[in-house]
N, C-alpha and C positions, 0 to 999 in steps of 0.2 A: 490576571486570572489564568490558571493553568487549565489546558484542555484535557490532559491526562489526569483523571480522578483517581483511579486505582489501576495497578498493573502488577503482574508477577512474571518472573522469568527463571530459566535455568541456565547453567553453563556460564558463559562470559557475560559481563555487564553489556546490555544492549548499546548500540551506537549512540542512542539519544540520552543514555545515562540515567534512565528512570526506572522505578519499579522495586518490588520486593523479591529478593532472591529465594528460590526454593531448591530443595535437594532434588536430584533426578528421580524419575520413575514414580512421581506422585500420582495418586488416583485423581480422576477428574473432579471428585467432590473436594479435594484439597485446592485444587486449581480454582474452582468456583469461588471458594472462600477467600483465598489469598488474592485473587485477581479482582475481587469485588464484584463478581458476577452471580452471586447467590441471592438474587431477587427476581421478581417477575415484572413484566409490563402489564398493567391493568388498564381498563378502559371505563369511562363514565360518559354520560350524556353532557353535551354542552348546555350550560344554563346561563341566563343573563337577566339582569333587572333593568327594565325600560325606565327612562327618567321620569315618565309621567304616570307610572303605574307601580302599585305596591307588589303585585304578584311577580314571582320568578317564572320566567318563560324558558322553554326548551327549544333548541335548534336541532331538529331531527336528523339532518343530513350530515352532521358532523359529530365526532366524539373526541374526548380528551384522553390522551394516553399519560399515565403517571406511574411512578415507581411504587411497588408494593411495600417497600421498606420505609422510605422517607416520606411517601406521598407527594414528592416533588413532581410538578407537571413537566412533561417532556415534549409534547407536541399536540396540535389539533389536526386531525386527519378526517378523511371521509369514512362513511360507514363501511365502505367496500375495502378499506385498508386491511391487509393481512399482516398480523404482528409476528415477528420472529423473536423468540425469547433468548435472553443470554445463555440459558442452559442449552438451547438447541445449537448454538454456535460451538460450544465445548463438546456436546454429544456427537457432533459430526465426526469428531476424531477418534471415537472410542474404538471402533474396529480397526481403524488405521494404526493406532498405537498399540492395540492389544495383539494383532496378528499381522499388521502390514509393515512393521518396521519403522513407522513414523515415530517422531519424538516431539512433544509440545515444547516450544521454547519461550514463547511469550503469549500473554492474553491480558486483556484489560478493558477499561472503560474510558471513553472520551466524552467530553462535553456533558458531564453530570449524568451520563446514562443515554444520551441521545445516539451514541455511536459505540459499538463495541466489536471486539475482534479476537481471534486466536491465530497464532502462527506456528506451524509445525515443520521440523526438518524432515524431508523425505527419505533421506539416506543416499540420494543421488549426488554425485560430486564429480568434478573434473579438475585436472591440474594442467593448465595451459603452459606449454613449453616446460613442464616439469615442476615449476615453482609457484605459479599463480593459481591458487586453488579457489574454486567457485563451488558452493553448495546450493542444493536445490531445497526449496521450501514451498509450502502450500498455505496461503493466507485465506481466511474466511472472515468476512466483515459484513456488518449491516448497520443501518441507521434508521431511526424512526422520526427524523426531522425533515425528511424529504431530500437529503443531500447525498444518499447513496442507496442503490438497490442492494439486495443481499448478494455479495460478490465472492465467489471462489476464484482465487488467482494464483497461478504458479508464479513464484517469485525466486530470484537468485540472490545470494549474498556473497560478495567477494571478500574472502577471509582477511586479506592483508589490510583492508581499509573499512570493512563493514559496509561498503556500498551496496545499496539495494536496487534491483532492476526487475520489473515485471517481465514475464515471459509471454509477450503478446506476439503470437505466431501467425504467419499467413494462413494456416489451416484453421485458425479460429479455436484451437484447443487449449490456448493459454488461460482463458478465463470463462466463467459462466455467471451471467448476471440474472437474477430472478427479481423482477419488479414486485413491489409490495401489493399490486393488485392480484398477484397470483400466489397460491399456497407454496411455501418452501418445502421441497421434497428432497431430503438429504441424499437418499439413494440415487434418485434420478440425476442429481447434480454430479455425483461421483461417476456415474455411467457416462454422462456427457463429457466430463473432464477427461475421461480415459486414464484413471489414476495410474495406469501402467507407466511405461518408460517412453512412450512415443514422443510426447511433447518435450521431454528433457533431451532426448537424443537429437531432435531437430535443433533445439537451442544450442546444444553442445557443438554441433557442426557449425553453427553460425558464429559462435564465440571463436572457435578455432580459425575460421575463415578471416574474421576481423583481426585476430592476432597475427596473422600472416600478411595482412594488407598494409604495406608501407605507405606513409603519408609524408608529404614535405610541408614547408612553411606556408606556401601558397594554398595548398589544399586545406591545411589546418585553419587558416584565416577564413577561407570561404565557408568551411563547415561551421565555424563559430557564428558567422554572420547570418547563416541560414537558421541556426538552432536558437541562438540567444537574442531573440527579438521580444519587444513588448507585446501585449495583447493586441488583437486585430484592430481594436479601436484607434490605436496609435499608428497612423500611416502617414507617409509623405503625400505631397501634392500629386505625385506620380502613382499613388497607390501602393508604394513599397512599404514593407514593415520596417519599423525603426529598430536598429540594433541597440541592445542594452550594453553600452560600452563598459560599464562597471562590471557586469557579469563576465563579459568577454575577457577583460583584463584579469579577473580573478582566476578564470579557468586557464588562461595562458600561463599564469604562475604555477598553477598545479601541474600542468603538462610539462613545465620546464624543470621540475624536480621537487617542488613543494608537496605535491600529491603523494599520498601513501601508495607505494607500489608503482609509482610512475617511472622508476628506473628499471623495473623488471623487463627482461627480454620481450615478454609478450606485450608489453604496454608502450615502451619507448619508441616513439616514432611510428606507431601503428594506429589503425582505426579502432582497435580495442582500447588503446590508451585514450583516444578522443572521447569514446563512450564513458570511460571511467573518470575522465576529468569533469565531465558534466554531472555524472551521478554523485561524485564526491562533493562538488559545489552545491548541488541540491540538497543532499543529505546532511551536510555538515557546515556549509558556509553561506548559504543563501540567506539574505536578510529576512528575519522573522521575529515576531514578538517574544517568542520563547522557544525552547527546545521541543516542546510538545506541539506548538503550532507548526514547527518545521516538520515534525514527524507526520502530522495530519496531512499537510500539503504534499510531502514526499510520497506517501502511500496512496492518498485518495484525491488530491487536489491538483493545483497548477504545477507543483513539482513533479508529480507522477507524469503529467502530460508532457513536461519538458523533457524528462528522461526518455519517454517513449519517442519523442520527436528526434532526439539524439540517436537513439538506437536505429530508427528508420533511415536517417540521413547517413549514418555509418555503413549500414548494409548497402546503400546505394553506391558506396565507394569500392565495394568488392567487385573485382572484374570476374 
């Protein structure tokens, strides 16, 4: 079963190879249709039939969410749950694309409508040591199945390999999460993000510092042993996390020349190279049921957490 039900994109084929290509500068209405986001989430009472009674009963504390087009059920939630519609995700970008210089690049629906997103290029970019280009993006995503708050997240994409990395900064300006018990206010989220350049500037300085930070074989091995561990449930008798040797071997091969851009001056033998070895592994090589399962994990799940762990550990190497 595919997680990505519908998706649209412009420019190059996305790293996960999925979706319907659009011409550039399409209106949001075209995006909604081509990305499969031109429907609404509707709500209805939860009803059930007791085994020993003929009457249909209602459970007043819960409601069923379903798609307006197919009537397919999406989730059962509390009466206090605040729905965010697919159209709201796209509408978030209207002023950013019209006057802010942003450009939508992908949008789509995961898990039959339970999760949906849009990703726009911000226009911000940096070239590390002249050749290693990284572009800035803003991702807005939500889910109605309890797996994700409505999340606005600054993200970077390394051009040479399409590796993705969230901008989670010490100042907390990298992401804004709105739980579904609260009303989603697009303008308030934009104000909180500080759509200007501050967060990208900080991230750019950190990337440059990583590209200047040299690492040796011993440091690399210790880094991978700290980052590439199994979930917390898997620990040794001493309470130590168990290293995922298969993953560590795969990343070592990427660092040794198999990784795209691994031989660039910015990456070869640097902490920035370590980060991109892990991000390429997560985005392109980590074991998954399908490419779209890998996408979901790389953006929202264990893969995203693994990349964030690699970023934090790499920053710890910078003197």
